[in-house]
N, C-alpha and C positions, 0 to 999 in steps of 0.2 A: 923179316918177321922176327920178333923177339920170342925166343923159345922159353917156356917154363916147364921144367920136368914135372911129371906127375905119375906116381905109381898107380893111380886110380883110373887113368883114361883107357879107352879102348882102342887107341891108335888114331892117327889122322884120318879125317874124312876125305875121300878123293874129291878134288875140286877141279872143274874145267872152266876156263875163262873164255867167254865168247865176246866179241865186239858187240856193243849195243847197237840195235838198228836205229838209223837216223829217223827222228820224228819230224814230220813236215808241218805239224801243228804248232800253234803258239799258245797252246793251253798250259796252265800252270801245273806244278807239282802240288798235290794236295797233301797237307800235313794234318793229321787228325790228333789233336791234343796240344794244349798250350802249356805244358809242363817243361821241366828242364831239358828233356830229350827232344821234344817237338820244337822248342825254340832254338836248340842247338842246330837242328836240321835246317831251320829257317836261316840261321846265321851263315851256315856253309853255302846254302843256295844263294843268299844275298851276295856273298863274296864272289861267287862264281858267275854272277849276273844272270841267274836262272829265275824265271818267273815262278812264284809259289803263292799259296794261300794257306793260312793256318786257321783251322776250325776248332774252336774251343767251346765246349758245352756250358762251362761256367760263366760267371759274371766278370771274372778277371783271370789273367794268366796265373798259373800255379794254384788253380782252384782246389785241386785235390791235396796239394802240399799244405795249404792253409788249414785243412781239416786236421792235420797233425802238427800244426804250427808250433805248439808248445814243446814238442819233442826235440831234443838236441841230437844231431847226427853224430855217429862215431867216426865219420870220415871228415878230416879238416878241409878247409877251403881249397887247398891245392888240388884235391881230387874232385871238386864240385863245380869247377868252372871250365867250360868248353874253350878250346884254343881259338877257334874262329870267332866265338862270341867275345872273348877277351880282346882280340885284336880290334874288332869293331868298336867296342866300348872304350878302349884306350885312345882311339882316334878322336873321341870327343871329350877327353880329359878324365875319364873314369879311373879311379884308383881301386884296385882289388883289395878286399879285406885281408887281414893278416893270414898268410898261407897256413899257419899252424893252428889257427883258431877253429873251434868247433861251432858251426852255426846251428841255430834252431831252424825248423822248417819255415817259420815266419821270417827270420832273417834271410834265409835263402831266397825267398820271394821278394822281399822289400829291397834288399841290398844288391840283388843280382837280376832276377827274372823281370821285375817291373822295369828296371832301367834298360835291360836288353830290349824289351817289347816297345819301349818308347823311341828307339832309334828310328830315324827317318827311312832307313833301308828296310825296316821290318813292320813298323806300326801300321802303315796303310793296308797291309796285307793280312791283318789278323781280324777275324770275325768272332766276337763273343756271343754267348747265348745261342750257339749254333750246334745242335746235336745231330750227328750223323746216324741215321736210322737204317740205312742200307747202301750197298755199293754194287754196281753191276758193270758190265761192258755194254757200250751203246748198242741198243737194239738186240742184245743177245742174253739169253739166260745161261746158266752154268753148263747146260748140255751142248750148246752150239760151239763148234770148233772152227769152222771155216771163217777165215779172215779175222779171227779173234784178236790176234796180236796187233792188227792194224786199227782196231776200234779203240776209241777213247774210253776212259772210265767215266761213269756217271755216279755222283754221290747224291743221295737223297737226304736232305737235311731239314730239320725242323728249326725254324727261327723263333725268336722271342715273341712273335705275334701269333703263334699257333699255326703258321702256314708251313707247307712243305715245298721246298725248292729243289731244283736239280742243278748241280754244279759239275761241269765237265773238267776232266784232268787228264794229263798224259801219263802221270804216274801217281802212286799213292804211298805215303809213309804213315803207317798206323803206329802212333806213339801214345796210345790211350792208357797204357799201364794196366794195373789190376786193382787199383784202389776202388772201393765201392762194391766189390764182389767178394766179400769175406767167405771163408769156409765155415761151415756150421760147427757146432760143438760135438756133434755125433762123430764117433770114430770112423764110421763108414763113409763119411763125407756127404751124407744125404740130408737135404733140407726137408723137414717135415712141417706140417701145419701146426703141430703142437709147439715146436720150437719157435716158429714165427709168431705165434700168439702170445709168447712170453717176452715180447720185445721190451716191456717195461722193466723186466728184471735182468735183461741180458745186454751187455755192452760189447760191441765188436770193435777191436782196435785198442789204442792206448788212451785211456781217459785222462782228462786234464785235472788230476787229483789236487794239484796245488791251487787251482783257481775255480773254474766254473763247475767242476764235478766234485768239489770238496765235500759238500754236505751229503751227497748221494752215497758216498762210500765210507766216510769217517765212522769208526766205531762199529762197523758191521762185520758179519761173518761172510767172507768173500772167497769164492773159488776162482782161481785163475787157470785157464786151460790153454796149454801151448808150451813149446819147448824152445822157442827162438828168442831173438833179441828183444822183440816186442814184449813178450811175456816177462822177460827179465826186467825191462824198464818199468813195466807196470808194477811188478812186485816190489821193486826198490822204492817206488813212489808210495805205494800203499803202506810200506813198513814205517813211513814217517807219520802215519795217522793212527797209530795204535789200533790197527785193524787186525782181526783174526784172519790169517791167510792160509788157504789150502791150495797147494800147487799140484795140479793134475797133469801128469805126463803120460805119454804112451811109450816112452823109451824104457829100456831094460833097467837103467838106473840113472839117478840124477847126475852122476859124474859126466855122462855123455854131453850134458848141456854146457859145461863150463868152458869148452873151447880151448884155445891155446893159452889163455891167461897172459902171463908175462912174456910168452914167446910170440904173441900176436904182433905183427908189424904195425897194426893200427892200435896205438896205445889205449885209446878210449874203448875200442871193442874188447881188447884183452881185459881192461879194467872192469867191464861189465861182468865178465865171467868170474873174476876174482871177488868182486863185491857180493855177487849172489852166492858164491861158494861160502864166504864168511857168514852170510845171513842164514843160510841153511844150517851150517855147522852150529850156529848160536841157538838153534831151536826156535827162532822167531817165525819160521815157516814150516808148516806141516806138508811134507811131500808124499803124494800117493802115486806110485808108479810101479809097474806099468798098469795103467787103468784105461779101459776102453769104454767110453760112454755109449750106452745103447738107447737111452731115452731120458727125458726130463719131465718131471711132474710137479705140479704146484699143489701144495697142501697149506691152506690158509694163506698166510702172507709170505711163506717161504717156499723154496724149491728143494726137490730131492733128485739127486742124480742116481740113475740105476745103470750099472755096468758090470764089466767083468774085471776082476782083480785076482791075481795069483791063481788063475784057473777056475775061479768060482764067482758066483753072483755076489755083488756088494753094493750097498746103498750109502750114499753120502747125503746126510739129511740137514735140514734147518739152515739152508743157505739163503742169505738175504739177496745176494747178487751174484751173477756170473760175469766174468770178463773173459771173452773168447779171443785169444791171440793165436789162432790156428792157421794163419796164413790167408792167402787169397787166391783167386783163380781168374783167368782171362775171360773176357766176354767175346764170343764169336758170333753172337746172334745176328749182328748187322752184316756179317760176311758170308751169309748163306749162298750168295750167288757168285762168290769168288772161289777160284780153285786154289786150295791150300794143301800143304803137306805139314801136318801137325803130329808130333809124337804122341802116341796113345796113352803113355803113362804120365809124362810131365806136362803135357799140353804146351810144350815149348815148340819153337821152330825145330823141325825134325833133326836137322844136322847138328843142332846144339845139344841135343839130349845126351849123347855119350859124354859130353864135357861137363854137364851140370847136374846130372841125375843123382840125387842124394842116396838113392838105392845102391849106386856104384861107388860113390865117394862123398866125403864131406869136406874136401879141402877148401872150397870157396875160392880156389885159385884156378881160373879158367884160361885155357890157351887163347891167345889172340884170335879174333875172328871178325869177319867183315861181310861185305856184300855177297860174296860167293856162298857163304854158309847160310845167309839170311834169305837167299833167293827162293822165290816161290814158283810153283808151276804157272801161276798167273804172272806173265811178264810185267816187270816194272811195278809190282806190288810187294811191299816190304813191311814186316812186323818188326819193330825195333824196341829198345828199352826194356823195361820190366816185363812187358807183355811177351817179348821174345823168349823169356825164360819160363813162361807158363806158370806152373805152380812151384817151381824151384825157388828157394829163398835166398840165393847167394848173389843177387844182382847188385852191382855198384854203378853209380852214375858215370864214372870214368869209362866203364864198359860201353854204356849207351852212347857216349860222345864219340868213341872210336867207331862204333857201328855206323852212325849217321855220317861221319866223315867219309867212310869207305863207300857207303851207298850213294851219297851225293857225287863223289868223284866218278863213280860208274855212270850215273845218270847224265853227267855232263861230258861224258866221252873220255875221261882220263882213266883208262883201264889199268894202267900201270900203278897209279896212285891208289886205286881201289884195291889192287892186289897186295900192295905193301902195307900190311896191317901191323902196327906196333902198339903194344899196350903194356904198361908197367903197373901191375896191381900189387898192393901190399899182401904179403902172405898171412894166412890166418894162424899159422903156428901149429895147426893140427890137421891131420888127414887120416881118415879111417875107412876101412873096407868092411862092411857088415860087422861093425864093432860088437863084440860080445864080451865086454870087459866085466870083471867082477867088481863089486863095490870096493873102492879104494885103489883100483888099478888105473893106469894111465892109458888114454887112447893111443893107437898105433901112430907114430910119427913117421912121415915119409915124404912130405913135400918140402 
């Protein structure tokens, strides 16, 4: 295992490795989600000669990625291609894109995922327009324990014809991610009918300001809510359109958002921090922080935010649009009959929480982890990829690729390979514990 020191971790989680029980069935491993991590799992299963089926709710692979297809990743191609997928693709003459180039979401799908999904080892086992609405163990609800491990999984899926089917599987890999479940604007994280009713004035995610959303935001008074890379990308794009930008944060000061800048091992990620730093210093963006939104009201054609600022009530008025980049959350609604262990704060797989909880640290550098940490009380059920991180924002695709490599090794009986988890992630250049920095000071460096 590759060790990465971190002053912010709570110590290793005790892990016990047990040999997987032999399955006598010929049922497939069901992979939910046809994005980068789901297809990586398919590639590993294909190489191992293990039966599988990929269930994708969208019309094509990478459906969710295409919804932010205009956004350029800050991780170059070298971190975005799974090793097993690369091996299968190279066998048919595929040449990987330039390792140092930064792909857009659309390029990631068209130059990699689509080609991977077309391979003869994978294509016959992908079902599009297939939404999983529930999962159970055959003939058992969540309460029943007797013979539970011996029973197959049953996935209830809605197909494109409006019908519900049942698909049996010996194991399940949930790679559905968190896209499509954005957090609301309200600081308390609560969705209200009032906010939902203002959908015409609120955009969740990174709008395509250079193209299809250009007229919607140009020349308007816009509030951007959020303190992560999505919010930074949004503001940098808006700044090109002579837009009045108000940046609303819950952090103690805006300096906490800049990250490692030139110390970040991912150059593009560090550059985002440097560019937004310069933009704020230029006065082109009005920063309001720490501000906690309590409610949103419409007055005529504009919106007013009501919230708490510097210990008192404060209203931000006459906003034409809100862009909410407050992160996203996992969907567990279809897993109500599966026994899970989920961290109550991060909504991540419980064993991962001490490694990724932003309340404990903000390194973004997570110790290697695999099947053992991802294991659920429901045997042979795994949550992987971005969903395994719950609401924590520090997931990288390379992490998900190593997760599914380890999980597939375990499911195919190679316990030693499952245990040997190796992951090299680029350092963020900044790590802080409950940072309470004064304006102008630097975050605590420790990673």
